N, C-alpha and C positions, 0 to 999 in steps of 0.2 A: 651315788644311786640315782637312777633316772626317775623323774616324776611321772605319776600316772597321767596319761594324756586324756583330756576330757573336752567336751564340746559345750559351749554356751549356745543353746538352740534358739534363744530369743533375747535380743538386746536392742537398744536404740542409740546407736553411735552418733546419729545426726542430731540428737536432742541437745539443746544449748548447754546442759550441765556437763556434757562430755565433748562436744564438738570442738572446743578450743584446744584440746590436747589429745586428739585421737591417737597420734603416734605413740605417746607415752602410755595411754590406756591399753593399747594393743601390746606394747612391749611388756607391761606388767602382767597382762593375761598370759602371754607366752611363758614368762618367767615362772608363773604359777602352774604351768602344765595345760592351760586352756589354749589348745592349738588351733581350734576352729570356732567361729562364731557366726551367727546369722543376725544381721542388722535389719530391722523391720521398718518398712516405710508405711506410715499410717494415713497418708493423704497422697493421691496419685500425682498432684502437682509438685510434690517433693521428691519424686523418683530420681530426677537427675543428680541431686546431692547424695542420695543414699547409694545409688548405683556407682557414683564416682568413688565413694569410700570403699566399696567392695572391689572395684577395679584396681585401686591403688594398693591394696594390701593382700598378701598371700594368706589364705586360710579364712578370709572374710567373704561371706556370701550375703545375698539380700533376698528379701521377700517384699511383695507390694500388694496393697489393698487399701480399702477405706475403712478406718476404725469405726465401729458402731456409734461411738460418742460424737464423731465428726460428720456422720453421713448426712444429717439434715442440712448442714451448712456447706457441704461440698457437692460438686456435680456428681450425679450418680454414675459410678463406674459401669462401663459396659463389659459384657463378656469378651467382645472382640478386643477391647483395649487391654484387658488383663492377659488374654492369650498372646497378644502381640508382644507385651512386655516380657512374657515368659520365654521368648526366643533367646533372650540374653543368656550366655553360658553360666553366669553367676547368679541368675535369679532362680531360687530353689524352692519357693513356696508361694502360695496364694493367701494373702491376708496381711495384717490380721483383720478378720471380719468377725461377725458374731452379733450378740445381743447384750445390751446393757440397759436394764430397766432401773438401775439404782439412781443414776444421775439424769438419764435421758429417756425416761419412759414415754414422754410425749411424742417421740419419733419412732415409737414401736413398729408401726406398719412399714415405714421407710427402711428401718433396720432389717426387717424380715425380707423385704424385697431385695435389698442389697445383699444380704446373706445368701439368698438363693442364686443370685448372679455369680457370686464368688464360688459357690459350690459348683455351678456349671463350668466355670473356668478351670477349677481343680479337676473336674471330670474330663474335660477336653484335653488338658495339658498333661495329665497324670502326675501333677505336682501336688504335694500335700496341702490341704486347707489348714490354716492356722486360726484357731477359734478363741475369741475372748467372750467369756460368759459371766454375767453378774446379775443376780436377782432375776433370772429369766429361765430357770431350770426346766419348767414344763414345756414352754415354747421351744427351747433349744433342743430338748430330747425329741420332741415331736417333729420339728423341721429336719433335723439331721437324719432321723429314721425314715421319714417320708421320702426325702431326697435320695437316700441310699437305696431304697427299694426301687426308685425310678432309674437308678444307674449308679454303680459302685464308684467310690472315690476314697481317698485316704485323708487322714485328718489327725491333728494333735490338738488336745484341749490345753492351750497355753496357760501357764500360771494357774493350774487347776486349784480352785479353792471353793468349789461348789459342793452339792450334796452327794451322798453315797449313791443315790438313785441316778443322778446324771452321770456319775463315774461309771456305773454299771451299764447304763444305756450306751455310753461311748465305747466301753470295752466290748460289749455285745456286737457292735458294728465293726470291730477290728481296729478301733482307733487307739491313740496313745494318750497318756496323761503326763504332763510336764510339771516337775517339781520346781518351785521358785523358793525364794527366801521365806515366804509365808510358812512353808512346811517346816522351817527350822525355828520358828518363833516358839518360845516356851509354852504358850497357851494353845498351840495348834494340835493338841493331842488327837482330836477327832479326825482332823485332816490327815495326820500321819497314819492313822488306822486305815483310812481309805486307800492310801498308797500301799500300805503293807499288805492289804488284801488283794491287790492287783498283781498280775504276773510281771515279773522283772523284765520280761521281753517287751513290755509295753510302756516302760518308763523312760522319760527324757529328763534332763536337767537344764535349767536356764537361770538367768539373773533378772530379766526384765529391766536391766539397767537403763537409766539411772535410778529406778525405783526399787523399793522392797529389799533393801540390803539385809542379808542374813546376819545373825549374831556372829562375831562380835562387832559388826559394823552397823547394826540396826540404828535407824535414825539419821544415818549419814548417806551421802551419795553412793549409790551402788555402781559397780563396774564388773566387767566380765571375769576379772581375776578372782572374784569372790564366789564364782560357781563352785569352787572346791569346797567351801564351807557348807553349802547346801548338799553337795555330793556326799560329804562325810556323814551328814544326818541320814541321807538315803542309804548309805552303806550300812550304818548301824541298824537301821530299820529292817533291812533284808538279811542281817547277820553276815555281811560280806566285808572283805577288806576294801579300802578305798580303791586300790588298784583294780580289783575285780569288778567293783561297781562302775568305775570309770570305763572299763573295757566293755561291760555289758551295755551301758547306756550309749556309748559311742557306736557300738554295733547296731543298736536300735535306731540311732540317728541315721546311720548309713543306709539302713533298710528303708526308712521313711523318706529322708531327704536324699534320694539316690543321686541327684545331680551334684551334691557336695561330697559324695563318697570318694 
């Protein structure tokens, strides 16, 4: 019997926890039915390494941007830089960008400026914006909405674990919510309810590997093969078989990440 084919829409294959054994990590993912993955570059100076991983492996794509927690220490990405990077056939998204007031509230204004540049790059390229949001729900909803009024763009709320209000604001703009291992944690009942209330047509799955491994691997290094465990939780939530949930979320991925379709 063939495995359901599924996509890990967000991982970090260049991070040191995985970088030493990328070939094995990708082989294990494929063996689990995870046929495609997007590896995310969080600092533009690291684009060459991340791009090389995507170029070397079939089914691996990349996105690039400056992570909000790094933005104060890194050169500010320009729209032109991001647009130029997007010309690569395997660059499929802009980011991750966003706002993180949990650890880096002191760079709030710089984060907001950076986010608006990433949004403009997403607008100009037609590639989806990949958003990291933590403890910044009001500003995040406001900026995403203001910018969308100024000119449409597409977006995924990566590793969504924020409020129902931010989820609804994102869904109202036509955006997508991505389930990570957090949604599979036993205590994440409220988060699962947010996902269950969303249309299945707007759900993606991801690992955020090497972080946030779902049960039964919680507390250990995460990797793309474990997407399947989060997907099973999603399937149960929507009252679907794993195969149907995998097919639905893969179709959603193809719609949003059209260059990887």
